[in-house]
C-alpha positions as CSV (number, residue, x, y, z in Angstrom):
1,M,-44.1,-13.2,55.0
2,S,-41.2,-10.9,54.1
3,C,-40.3,-7.6,56.1
4,P,-41.2,-3.8,54.6
5,K,-37.4,-3.0,54.8
6,C,-36.8,-6.2,52.6
7,Q,-39.7,-5.3,50.1
8,G,-38.5,-1.7,50.3
9,R,-34.7,-2.6,49.5
10,S,-36.1,-4.4,46.8
11,R,-37.9,-1.5,45.2
12,H,-34.9,0.2,45.0
13,R,-33.1,-2.4,43.4
14,W,-35.3,-2.6,40.2
15,P,-34.2,0.8,38.8
16,V,-30.8,-0.1,38.9
17,F,-31.5,-3.4,37.5
18,L,-33.5,-1.8,34.4
19,L,-30.7,0.7,33.8
20,I,-27.9,-2.1,33.5
21,I,-29.7,-4.1,31.2
22,A,-31.0,-0.9,29.4
23,G,-26.9,-0.1,29.1
24,V,-26.3,-3.7,27.9
25,V,-28.8,-3.7,25.2
26,L,-27.7,0.0,23.9
27,A,-24.0,-1.3,23.9
28,T,-25.0,-4.3,22.1
29,A,-26.9,-2.5,19.4
30,V,-24.0,-0.1,18.6
31,F,-21.8,-2.9,18.4
32,A,-24.1,-4.7,15.9
33,A,-24.3,-1.3,13.9
34,E,-20.8,-1.8,13.2
35,P,-20.2,-5.1,11.2
36,A,-17.1,-6.9,11.4
37,L,-14.7,-5.8,8.6
38,T,-13.5,-8.9,6.1
39,L,-10.6,-9.5,4.8
40,D,-11.2,-8.9,0.8
41,E,-13.3,-5.9,2.0
42,A,-10.1,-4.7,3.9
43,G,-8.5,-4.8,0.7
44,R,-11.0,-3.1,-1.9
45,L,-11.3,0.0,1.0
46,A,-8.0,0.6,0.9
47,Q,-8.0,1.0,-2.5
48,E,-11.3,3.0,-3.2
49,R,-9.7,5.4,-0.2
50,Q,-5.8,5.6,-0.7
51,P,-5.2,9.6,-1.4
52,Q,-1.9,8.3,-3.4
53,L,-3.3,6.4,-5.7
54,A,-5.6,9.3,-6.6
55,A,-2.8,11.6,-6.8
56,Q,-1.1,8.9,-9.5
57,A,-4.3,8.9,-11.2
58,A,-4.6,12.6,-11.6
59,G,-0.8,12.7,-12.4
60,I,-1.6,10.6,-15.1
61,A,-4.3,12.6,-16.9
62,A,-1.6,15.5,-16.5
63,L,0.7,13.9,-18.4
64,R,-1.7,12.6,-21.3
65,E,-2.7,16.8,-21.8
66,E,0.9,17.3,-21.9
67,A,1.8,14.8,-24.4
68,V,-0.9,16.5,-26.9
69,A,0.4,19.9,-26.4
70,A,3.9,18.8,-26.6
71,A,3.5,17.7,-30.1
72,Q,2.4,21.2,-31.8
73,L,4.4,23.8,-33.1
74,P,5.3,26.5,-30.7
75,D,2.7,29.7,-30.7
76,P,3.8,32.3,-33.5
77,K,5.1,35.6,-32.3
78,L,3.2,39.1,-33.3
79,V,5.8,42.1,-34.3
80,L,4.8,45.4,-34.0
81,G,7.0,48.5,-34.2
82,V,8.4,51.2,-36.3
83,E,11.6,51.2,-38.3
84,G,13.8,53.8,-39.8
85,V,12.6,56.6,-37.4
86,P,15.1,59.6,-37.3
87,V,16.7,60.2,-33.8
88,D,16.8,64.2,-34.6
89,S,13.4,64.7,-34.9
90,F,11.7,61.4,-34.3
91,S,9.3,62.2,-37.2
92,L,7.3,59.0,-38.5
93,T,6.9,61.1,-41.9
94,R,9.9,62.7,-42.8
95,Q,12.5,59.9,-43.9
96,E,11.3,57.9,-46.9
97,M,12.4,54.7,-45.0
98,T,10.3,55.4,-41.8
99,Q,7.5,52.8,-41.7
100,T,4.8,51.0,-39.1
101,V,6.0,47.1,-39.2
102,V,3.3,44.2,-38.6
103,G,4.7,41.2,-38.6
104,L,4.8,37.5,-37.3
105,S,7.6,35.3,-36.7
106,Q,7.7,30.9,-36.3
107,M,9.9,28.7,-34.8
108,I,9.9,25.4,-36.6
109,P,11.8,22.5,-34.8
110,G,13.9,20.2,-37.1
111,G,13.5,16.7,-37.7
112,A,10.9,14.6,-35.7
113,K,11.3,16.4,-32.4
114,L,7.9,17.6,-32.2
115,A,6.2,13.8,-32.7
116,L,9.1,12.4,-30.4
117,A,8.3,14.8,-27.7
118,G,4.6,13.9,-27.8
119,R,5.4,10.2,-27.8
120,R,7.8,10.6,-24.8
121,L,5.2,12.1,-22.5
122,E,2.3,9.3,-23.8
123,H,5.0,6.5,-22.8
124,Q,5.5,8.3,-19.5
125,A,1.9,8.4,-19.0
126,S,1.7,4.8,-19.9
127,R,4.7,3.9,-17.4
128,G,2.2,5.9,-14.8
129,A,-0.8,3.9,-15.4
130,I,1.0,0.4,-15.3
131,A,2.6,1.6,-12.1
132,L,-0.6,2.6,-10.6
133,E,-1.8,-1.0,-11.2
134,A,1.2,-2.3,-9.4
135,D,0.4,0.5,-6.5
136,R,-3.1,-1.0,-6.2
137,R,-2.0,-4.3,-5.9
138,R,0.6,-3.4,-3.2
139,V,-1.9,-1.2,-1.2
140,E,-4.3,-3.9,-1.1
141,R,-1.7,-6.3,-0.1
142,E,-0.7,-4.0,2.7
143,A,-3.9,-3.6,3.6
144,R,-4.8,-7.5,3.6
145,L,-1.4,-8.2,5.9
146,A,-2.4,-5.2,8.2
147,W,-5.8,-6.9,8.3
148,L,-4.2,-10.0,9.4
149,D,-1.9,-8.6,12.0
150,V,-5.4,-6.9,13.4
151,Y,-7.2,-10.5,13.2
152,A,-3.8,-12.3,15.0
153,A,-4.0,-10.1,17.6
154,D,-7.5,-9.6,18.4
155,A,-7.9,-13.7,18.0
156,A,-4.5,-14.2,20.5
157,F,-6.2,-11.5,23.4
158,N,-9.2,-13.2,23.3
159,L,-7.8,-16.6,23.9
160,A,-5.5,-15.5,26.5
161,K,-8.6,-13.8,28.0
162,A,-10.5,-16.9,28.1
163,I,-7.4,-18.7,29.6
164,E,-7.1,-16.1,32.1
165,T,-10.5,-16.5,33.2
166,E,-10.2,-20.3,33.4
167,F,-7.1,-19.8,35.7
168,D,-8.8,-17.1,37.9
169,R,-11.5,-19.7,38.5
170,Q,-8.7,-22.2,39.6
171,A,-7.0,-20.4,41.7
172,E,-10.2,-19.4,43.6
173,W,-10.8,-23.1,44.0
174,S,-7.3,-23.8,45.0
175,Q,-7.6,-21.8,48.0
176,V,-10.6,-23.5,49.2
177,A,-8.5,-27.1,48.2
178,Y,-5.5,-25.5,50.2
179,K,-7.7,-24.8,53.2
180,T,-9.2,-28.4,53.2
181,G,-5.8,-30.1,52.8
182,Q,-6.8,-31.4,49.2
183,M,-3.7,-29.2,47.6
184,A,-0.1,-28.2,48.8
185,Q,1.0,-24.5,49.2
186,D,3.2,-24.8,46.3
187,E,0.7,-25.9,44.0
188,T,-1.8,-23.0,44.7
189,L,1.2,-20.9,44.2
190,A,2.5,-22.2,40.9
191,L,-1.3,-21.9,40.0
192,R,-1.2,-18.2,41.1
193,A,2.0,-17.5,39.1
194,M,0.2,-19.1,35.9
195,L,-2.8,-16.8,36.5
196,E,-0.5,-13.5,37.0
197,G,1.7,-14.8,33.5
198,S,-1.6,-15.1,31.7
199,R,-2.7,-11.5,32.6
200,N,0.7,-10.4,31.6
201,R,0.3,-12.0,28.3
202,A,-3.1,-10.6,27.6
203,A,-1.7,-7.1,28.5
204,D,1.0,-7.8,26.3
205,L,-1.3,-8.6,23.2
206,A,-3.6,-5.7,23.9
207,G,-1.2,-3.1,23.2
208,R,0.3,-5.8,20.0
209,R,-3.6,-5.4,19.0
210,T,-3.8,-1.5,19.5
211,R,-0.2,-1.3,17.6
212,A,-2.0,-3.3,14.8
213,Q,-5.2,-1.3,14.6
214,A,-3.2,1.8,14.1
215,G,-1.7,0.1,11.0
216,L,-4.7,-1.0,9.6
217,E,-6.2,2.5,9.9
218,R,-3.1,3.9,8.1
219,W,-4.9,2.0,5.2
220,L,-8.2,2.7,5.8
221,G,-8.9,5.3,8.0
222,E,-11.9,5.0,10.2
223,A,-13.0,1.7,8.7
224,G,-9.7,0.1,10.2
225,R,-11.5,0.5,13.6
226,R,-14.0,-1.9,12.8
227,P,-13.9,-5.6,14.5
228,P,-12.3,-8.2,12.5
229,A,-14.2,-10.8,10.9
230,A,-13.8,-14.4,11.1
231,L,-10.3,-15.7,9.1
232,P,-11.9,-17.1,5.7
233,P,-10.6,-20.2,4.0
234,M,-7.5,-19.4,2.1
235,A,-7.5,-21.5,-1.1
236,A,-4.2,-22.9,-2.4
237,P,-2.0,-21.0,-4.6
238,A,-1.0,-21.8,-8.2
239,P,1.8,-23.8,-9.0
240,L,5.0,-22.1,-8.5
241,A,5.7,-22.6,-12.3
242,D,2.9,-20.9,-13.3
243,L,3.4,-17.7,-11.3
244,A,7.1,-17.6,-12.4
245,A,6.1,-18.1,-15.8
246,R,3.8,-14.9,-15.7
247,L,6.1,-12.7,-13.8
248,N,6.9,-10.6,-17.5
249,E,3.1,-9.7,-17.5
250,H,3.6,-8.3,-13.7
251,P,3.0,-4.6,-13.6
252,E,5.9,-3.9,-11.9
253,V,8.0,-5.5,-14.6
254,R,5.6,-3.8,-17.6
255,A,5.9,-0.6,-15.4
256,L,9.8,-0.7,-16.3
257,M,9.6,-1.9,-19.7
258,A,7.6,1.4,-20.6
259,G,10.1,3.2,-18.4
260,L,12.8,1.8,-20.7
261,E,10.9,2.5,-23.9
262,S,10.5,6.2,-22.7
263,G,14.1,6.3,-22.5
264,R,14.7,4.7,-25.9
265,V,12.5,7.8,-27.1
266,D,14.7,10.0,-25.0
267,S,17.8,8.8,-27.3
268,E,16.3,9.3,-30.5
269,M,15.4,12.9,-29.5
270,A,18.9,13.4,-28.6
271,R,19.8,12.4,-31.9
272,Q,17.5,14.5,-33.6
273,A,19.0,17.6,-31.7
274,Y,21.6,17.2,-34.5
275,K,19.0,18.3,-37.1
276,P,18.8,22.1,-36.7
277,D,15.7,24.1,-35.5
278,W,14.4,26.7,-38.0
279,S,12.5,30.1,-38.0
280,V,10.7,32.2,-40.7
281,D,9.9,35.5,-39.9
282,F,7.6,37.7,-42.4
283,A,6.7,41.5,-41.5
284,Y,4.7,44.0,-43.7
285,G,6.2,47.6,-43.4
286,I,3.1,50.6,-44.1
287,R,5.0,53.7,-44.9
288,G,2.0,56.3,-46.0
289,E,2.4,59.4,-47.7
290,G,1.7,58.0,-51.0
291,R,5.1,55.5,-50.9
292,P,4.6,52.3,-51.5
293,D,4.5,49.3,-48.7
294,T,7.2,46.9,-47.9
295,V,7.4,43.3,-47.3
296,K,10.1,41.6,-45.3
297,L,10.6,37.4,-45.4
298,M,13.8,35.8,-43.2
299,V,14.6,32.4,-42.7
300,G,16.7,31.2,-40.3
301,V,18.2,28.0,-39.3
302,D,20.5,26.9,-36.3
303,L,24.1,26.2,-36.8
304,P,25.1,22.9,-34.3
305,L,29.2,24.0,-35.0
306,F,30.5,22.1,-32.0
307,P,28.6,19.0,-31.4
308,E,31.0,17.0,-29.7
309,K,30.8,19.3,-26.7
310,R,27.0,19.4,-26.8
311,Q,24.8,16.4,-28.9
312,D,27.5,14.1,-28.6
313,R,27.7,14.2,-24.8
314,R,23.5,14.2,-24.5
315,L,23.2,11.4,-26.7
316,A,25.7,9.5,-24.8
317,A,24.0,10.7,-21.7
318,R,20.7,9.1,-23.0
319,L,22.1,6.3,-24.1
320,A,23.7,5.6,-20.4
321,E,20.2,6.2,-19.1
322,V,18.9,3.2,-21.5
323,Q,21.4,0.9,-20.0
324,Q,20.8,2.0,-16.5
325,M,17.2,1.1,-17.2
326,E,18.0,-2.3,-18.7
327,A,20.0,-3.1,-15.9
328,M,17.2,-2.0,-13.4
329,L,14.5,-4.2,-15.1
330,E,16.6,-7.2,-15.1
331,D,17.5,-6.8,-11.4
332,R,13.9,-6.0,-10.6
333,R,12.7,-9.3,-12.6
334,R,15.0,-11.1,-10.1
335,M,14.1,-9.3,-6.7
336,L,10.4,-10.5,-8.0
337,A,11.2,-14.1,-8.6
338,A,13.3,-14.2,-5.3
339,D,10.4,-12.8,-3.5
340,L,7.9,-15.2,-5.0
341,T,9.9,-18.4,-4.4
342,A,10.3,-16.9,-0.7
343,A,6.6,-16.4,-0.5
344,W,5.8,-19.8,-2.1
345,A,7.9,-21.6,0.8
346,D,6.7,-19.7,3.2
347,W,3.2,-20.9,2.4
348,Q,4.2,-24.5,2.1
349,S,6.2,-24.4,5.2
350,A,3.2,-22.6,7.0
351,D,0.8,-25.2,5.3
352,T,2.6,-28.0,6.2
353,R,3.2,-27.4,9.9
354,L,-0.4,-26.0,10.2
355,Q,-1.7,-29.8,9.1
356,R,0.5,-31.4,11.9
357,Q,-0.7,-28.8,14.6
358,Q,-4.1,-29.5,13.9
359,H,-3.9,-33.2,13.5
360,D,-1.6,-34.1,15.8
361,I,0.0,-31.7,18.2
362,L,-3.0,-29.8,19.4
363,P,-5.3,-33.3,20.1
364,L,-1.9,-34.6,21.9
365,A,-2.0,-31.5,24.0
366,T,-5.6,-32.0,24.7
367,Q,-5.2,-35.5,25.8
368,R,-2.1,-34.5,28.0
369,I,-4.5,-32.3,30.3
370,D,-7.0,-35.4,30.4
371,S,-4.5,-37.9,31.0
372,T,-2.8,-35.4,33.9
373,L,-5.9,-34.9,35.3
374,T,-6.8,-38.7,36.1
375,A,-3.8,-38.9,37.6
376,Y,-3.9,-36.2,39.6
377,K,-7.4,-37.2,40.7
378,T,-6.2,-40.9,41.5
379,G,-3.1,-39.1,43.5
380,R,-0.4,-40.6,40.8
381,A,0.8,-36.9,39.9
382,G,0.7,-33.6,41.5
383,Y,-1.1,-30.4,40.3
384,D,1.9,-29.1,38.8
385,R,1.8,-31.4,36.3
386,V,-1.5,-30.6,35.3
387,L,-0.4,-26.6,35.0
388,E,2.1,-27.4,32.9
389,A,-0.1,-29.7,30.5
390,R,-2.6,-26.4,30.8
391,R,0.5,-24.2,29.9
392,A,1.5,-26.8,27.0
393,E,-2.3,-26.2,25.6
394,L,-2.4,-22.8,25.6
395,E,1.1,-22.7,24.0
396,A,-0.2,-25.0,21.2
397,R,-3.4,-22.8,20.8
398,L,-1.1,-19.9,20.4
399,E,1.2,-22.0,17.5
400,Q,-2.0,-22.7,15.4
401,L,-3.1,-19.4,15.4
402,D,0.3,-17.9,14.1
403,L,0.6,-20.4,11.8
404,E,-3.0,-19.7,10.6
405,V,-2.1,-16.4,10.2
406,A,1.3,-17.0,8.5
407,R,-0.3,-18.9,5.7
408,A,-2.8,-16.6,4.8
409,K,-0.1,-13.7,4.9
410,A,2.0,-16.1,2.3
411,A,-1.0,-16.6,0.7
412,V,-1.6,-12.5,0.1
413,A,1.7,-12.5,-0.7
414,L,1.5,-14.7,-3.6
415,Q,-1.8,-13.4,-4.8
416,Y,0.4,-10.2,-5.7
417,Y,1.6,-11.9,-8.6
418,E,-1.1,-13.5,-9.8
């Protein structure tokens, strides 16, 4: 029979045990309520929740509205006043020429200035729309790369913690083995050093994971705090020649082309500056006292007397800007081509190394552990060789993880050019 004291202690333990179980269940439910964040979802949410993209879209809408307004004639001016008032009496009826004047004044830009002003803003809006498409791609790419940083840090941390748990268990066993004479003291110390080293690595990876999480939150906000899902399989990219052939269709290139067209419109506007602007003034004078009313019609025109100091200079400036844009376009083409080739080389290198890591290096590291354990059990090797084999396997697993992430990052970079 059990003693009453033991039964009392058992009854006291049950509520505490139930509270622990309830806490575990609650924590599991909270964790389950927050689904893992996938790579594709990170890219999509970044585009939906990025304030800079919304700001650009509003700016494009503003340019389109301005384009309509810029192509219209300036508003006419209404003129009201009196004319021919004598200053000695300020009488409005004493002098025959005294009259009340009501008139309109209209400025008419010369040449095709109005149409070109509207076209210029339309080109700017088109350029903004294409640049927005490029920025959407860029934001998606950066968010995906940030997700991969989080995944890599999280997976490496979990792997390091698993190895730490294994080393911790072996360190406890080594103490017993040392006391029973099955293991030398230097071997137990070596195992203890491996354990502390794995703890240091786990601490470093925990900090790396926190930094990566902050980088992802920059693109996703609170959604970036969700745990990363498993790394999805990455399809092989299109051939490099095919991607390079489509570079002229890339939004970055097309945006610069639209900017070049806008610059050419600016040049045409500078040529139109040689054509003078006109103004038309119409006024109706009311004299009263039975005197006939009067009408005034005047036409004015600008006189570009010194074009070499104004119009010529502005045209030369606009033409120089066009040359600048052409050079920038060619430079961007070369930069994109170089980045594309580099990304393709990164993917090819990571894929080749990953295949070798999975099929050759990691299996060999695992076999080495089995071999050294067998040698240790038969007395043909010290435990230090077992520890070295385990350390090598850990490095091989971490290297495989790095290669998986490197290949995925290269694939994300190449998707920017598709």
